N, C-alpha and C positions, 0 to 999 in steps of 0.2 A: 552578695554572701561572700567573705573569700573565696577563693578559687586555690584548690594547691597550687605550691610551690617545690615540689617533691622530683628531684630525679633517681629517682628508682634502678638501679642495672645490679648488676652480677656482685658490685662492688660494696654496695649497701647492707651494714651488718646494724638491726635496727634488737634494741636492747625493749621491753617490754615489762616496768617495775610493776608485778598485781601484792595489790597488801594483799588478797584473798580468795584465794577458786573461787573464779565467775566476772573479776574485773578484771583481766586478759583476755574475754571475749569481749562484753561491756565496750570496753576504753575501747579495742584495738584489733579486733576481729577481722575487719575489714580489711586495716592496713598489712596486718600480719602476713593476708592472704595477697596483696598487692608486690609486698617482699619476696615477697617465694616466688611468685608469677614471674619477675625482670630478673632472676637467679642468684638473689641476696640471701643471710641468713638472718635467720630471727630465732634471737632464746627472751627467755622467760624469765624474770628473776620473783618467783613467789615468798615474799615473807613470812607471812603465816598457810598454815593449812584450816582456816575458818570454825577450828573446835570450839568456841565458846559460840554457838550458832544453835540455843536451846530452845523457842518457839515450833519448831519445822521436824528438833529431834525431838522433843514432846509427843508432836503428833505422829511422826515418822513412825517410834517404836511404840508406840502405847504406855509412858511412861512419866511420873512427871518428877518426878528426881534425878537432877543431871551432876552425880557425881562429876571422878577426876578419871574414872573407869570410860565411863562413856560418854567423857570430852573427845579424849584418846579416842577411840572407838569413831566418834564422829569423824575427827579429823581424818586420820586414814582413810572413811567416805569419803569425802572432796579431794583429799589427793587423787584417791584414783577416777572420781569423778573429773579435776581439771586435767587428766594427760585424758582422757575421753575426747575432753571437749576440743587439745590441744591436736589429735589427730585430725579430728572433726576438719579442722581448716589448715590440714597438711603438712605437719609436726613430729616431727618423731620425740620419742621418750627421751630423748640428752638429749635437748630440749631444753627440761624443765631443773632451772637450780634452785632446789626448794632449804629452804633455811629451819623452817617449822618452828618459828618463833609462836608462839601463843596468840591467837585473837585474844583482841582488843587489851596488848603485851607491847606492840613496837615503842609508844609513846615510854610505858619502863624500861624496853631495851636501849633506850637513848637516855634515860636519867639516870642510871644505874647502869648499865655498860656500855660506853659510848663510847672508848674507843675498841672494843672486841666486834661491837656491831660494825663502827665504820669501816676494820677493817677485814671483815667479813665481806663486804659488798666492795670494798675493796680489787680483792681477791679477784673475785670475778671480774671484775671491770677491765680489769689487766688479764684475764685470762682468755677473752671475747673481745676486747678492744671494738667496742659498738665505736660507730659513727652519727647511730639516730639512736634517740634515745628517747620514749615516752613514760611519763612518773607520772603519779596524780596531782592531783593542785596543791600548792601550802593551802588554800585557802575550802579546800574541803572538809564539812562539817565531821567526816567520821575520823576519830583523834589517828587510827592505821593509817588511813591515807595520807595525813597530812604528817605525821612522824615520818613518815614516810621516805616522805620528800628534803624531809630535813634531813635525814639522813645519808639520802642516795646526794645530796650536792657538794652533801659534807665529806664525802666519797671521792664525786668528781674535781671535786676542790683539790682535793690530798694527793691523788691522783695526776692533775695541772692536762685532764683532757679537754679536747675543744670539739667535745662530741655536739653534737646540734639536739636540743632541747626541747620536747614538748610534752606540754601537761594536761593532763584531763582532770577533768572532774563529774563527777558523779554524786554525792551527795552535799545539800545547800542549797540557798540560792541565791546568791554573789559568784556565780564563776570570773574566771577568769576570760577577758574578751578574745573571743577567737579569731585567729591569723587562717586559721586553712580548716578549710571542709575539703571530705573527699568525696568524688562524685561520688551520684550513685549507682551501681551495678547488679541488676534482680539476682545474676551468680550467687555473687561473693553476697551480695546480704541474704540468702539462702541457706547458705555456708556458715554467716554467722548468726542467724537463727537457730539452725543446728546444733552448732559451739553451745550456743547456752541454755539449750535443752539439757545440751548433755549433763548442765548438773544441776539432775534431779533433786537432789536438797532443798536447791535455793525456787526451784520453781511451782513446788507441792504446794507453799501456800501462798508465794508471790508470784503465779504465772500470768499476770497480768500486766505487771507493774513491771514482770522485767524484763519480756516480748516489746512491754512497749519502751520502753531502756537501750532496749538491741535494735529496735527500729527507729532509733533516731538519726541522721545522717552523722558520720561520724565525724568529727570536729576536735582542735585543739587549739588552743594556746601557745602562742611562742615563748621561750624564758626571756625575762625584761631583766639582762645586769642595772643592777641598784647603785647609785652612786653611794661612793665612798665616800662615808661620815661617823666618827666614831656619836656623835652625841644622839639616840634616839628617839623620836618623838613618837609616843606609842598612840596607839589610836583609843583608849581605853582609859574613861574616867570616872571608874570606883566611888562609891561614897564612903567615908569614913568605919559606917559600919563596917561594907564589904569589906573597905583594907584588914581590917582584923583578920582576914578568913584567906585572903589567895596569897598566890604563892605566884612570879615569875623566875621561867628557866629560861635562862641564858645557853644556846647550847651554838657553840663553834667549834677552830681547828684545833683548839687545846683541851677539849670539858665540855662540861653540862656545869654551870653555876645554879644554883636549887635552892634560892631566898626566898621566904617570907616578906612579903609588900616591902613591912618598916625596917627589913634589913638590907633592900639593896638600892645602888647607886644612884638612887633617883633626885633628882631636881625640879622646883614644881616652875611650872615659867608662862604664867598668865594660866589659861583654862587646862593648860597641857601637865603630862609628866612627859620628863626627859628620862630616858634610860642610858648612863656611858657605858657602852661596849667595848670589850676589853681589846687591844692591836691587835689582832689574832690574822693570818695567813686568810682570806677565803670568806664567803656570806656567814655570818652571824644572826639567828634565831630567837625570838623571844613571844615563849608561850605564856601568856592568863590562865590562873586553872584557879578551883581553891582546894581540887581536892576529897571534892561531898560522894560520898558514895549515893545511887542514883538509879532508879531504873533509865533513865533515858541518857545513849550512849551517846549524843549526837555534842559537839563542841559547845558549850557556849561561847566563850570569849575568842580561844584559835590562837592562832601566829601571828605578827607579826618580821615581814625581813630585813636588816638592817644589812651593813657591812663595818668592820673591822678597821 
């Protein structure tokens, strides 16, 4: 098992990027406490208020229809829960920086408001100047997690920051290779468990799953820079039937190209498809999507990273 190589002291400035209330505690509850114990600073960037979470809301509010007013009310509740969870971990209220984006809407922020979204994250980075950042994995199958990774990476590249970046994985079965596992500490683990339980709305129907996630060793992957190559070999080989329904979303520092498959600058090389990336500074990311309404919230295709 990988061993920690983190040097934490009073100069450490940790930023945890949390797509939803509860991700901060599940992913980094122990790390947050360790940084605070070393005298460092911790900030949490909350992308959404978790307002699109209908089944627990139906159960707790004894209602069937979840309208806009109900979602707003639920988001207020979950914002209060995350504040309580952070207090349990030892953080004050001013450590939370909430963007208030809609749950299940981070990809929409990227596609429709790329500049404003990257700038919003960039302003926070400029303000707190973190030297250690914890992000959701690009491979996480929840679209808010993967799109949150893309936006944070684009903001980091634009600001030219040299912070160490670690990623965490919550959803899906193909996590990044773990490079760092924090040692077990019973007291820190107990506080993390209490922080997760502070998210009452989430443990009401999923207590066993949430506590199982909270009980895992806290593990992270180190961000590995991709080699510069404008010709990105895509990992997908969709059939002709699928191609008529698919779109490619290519995001870089210059903005977003949202293209139907047959309109994208693709080249067939053997069995592979190659996408020509723009000559943009920093990383480039490509997502394959069908944009089909479905009760299944997780990504089927997901994102891949290249370099412009």
